C-alpha positions in Angstrom: 0.1 -0.2 -0.1 1.3 3.4 -0.9 1.9 6.4 1.5 -0.9 8.1 -0.5 -3.4 5.0 0.2 -2.4 4.9 3.9 -3.2 8.7 4.2 -6.3 8.4 2.5 -7.6 5.7 4.6 -6.3 7.5 7.8 -8.3 10.5 6.8 -11.4 8.2 6.1 -11.1 6.9 9.6 -10.5 10.2 11.0 -13.9 11.5 9.5 -15.9 8.5 10.6 -14.9 8.8 14.1 -15.7 12.8 13.9 -18.8 11.9 12.9 -19.5 9.3 15.4 -18.4 11.7 18.1 -20.5 14.6 16.9 -23.5 12.2 16.8 -22.8 11.2 20.4 -22.5 14.7 21.6 -26.1 15.3 19.9 -27.7 12.6 21.3 -26.3 13.3 24.7 -27.9 16.9 24.4 -31.1 15.3 23.3 -31.0 13.0 26.4 -29.9 16.1 29.0 -26.5 14.3 29.4 -23.0 15.8 29.6 -20.6 15.0 27.2 -16.8 14.4 28.6 -14.0 15.9 26.2 -10.5 16.3 26.4 -9.5 19.6 26.0 -6.0 21.3 26.7 -4.7 17.9 28.3 -7.8 17.9 30.9 -10.9 16.1 31.0 -13.7 18.8 30.6 -17.5 18.2 30.1 -20.0 19.8 27.7 -23.3 20.2 29.4 -26.6 20.1 27.2 -26.7 23.6 27.2 -23.6 23.7 25.6 -21.6 25.3 28.5 -17.8 23.7 28.9 -17.0 23.1 32.5 -14.1 21.2 34.2 -16.6 20.4 37.2 -17.9 16.5 36.9 -21.8 16.7 36.5 -23.5 15.5 39.7 -25.1 12.7 37.5 -21.6 11.5 36.8 -20.4 11.0 40.2 -20.7 7.6 41.9 -22.9 7.7 44.9 -19.9 6.7 47.2 -17.4 9.5 45.9 -17.4 13.1 47.1 -18.1 15.7 44.3 -14.8 17.4 43.1 -12.8 19.2 40.5 -11.4 17.1 37.7 
């Protein structure tokens, strides 16, 4: 396989992955759920209203774990 073919396949896989991630974020918004993101080397959360925060949403905190910043 040539370098051009490898690059084309990698670009196609990246496109598919980006579409899947966008679909998951859209579905989470519809369901009122936060979407975890990795931005600037940190875990962030996109809330259903589009707000980005580093605070883990309450519905993602296990019952036996205290709330804290990620």
